[in-house]
N, C-alpha and C positions, 0 to 999 in steps of 0.2 A: 452474390452473397453481401449480406448486410454486416455492417459493423460489428453489430452484437454477436454475430456468428463467428467473427474472429478472434474474439476475445476469449481466453482460456477461462475455463469455469473455476479453476482454483484462484483465479484472479478476482473473479466476480464475488465468490465466496468470501475472500479476504476482505474487500473494499466495502461489501455489506455490514461485515461485522466492524470494520474499522470507522465506518460512516456514522455507526449508531453510538460511538464513543465521543466523549470530548476531547480536545485536543491534548489535556493533560493525560488521559488515560491511553490515547494513541502513542503518546510518546514515552510510555512507561516501559519499564525493563521488561514486565511481564508480558507485554504485547510485542516485544520485538520480533518473535518467530512469525507471528501472523503479518507483521509488516514485510518481513522478508518474503514471505510466500507471495504477498501482492508485488513487491519488486521482481521477483523471479520470473512471474507469470505476466506482467505488465506489457501491453502493446508498445511500440516503440514511440509512438507519439505522447504517451502518458510517462514514460520514464523520467524525462528531465524534472518533471514536478514531484516525482518520488525521490530523486536524488536531493533536490532541495530540502524536503521533508527529512530525509535521512542526515542531511548536514545539522539541521536543526536539533535533531535527536542526538548526534555525535556531540554537538555543543553543550548539550544539557548533561551529558554523562562522561 
């Protein structure tokens, strides 16, 4: 099984959408649900990076 097969499709979908945005857009209130989707389905090795981004989001809001 390859690494990509272990990644949940909802995580891939959310990250594709988030990756196409500017940092300001990613951290906006309107994209909070999309970011939450990415957090909920993220592989364990990626979760610490997303937690750091969430902290940045929380600091802005």
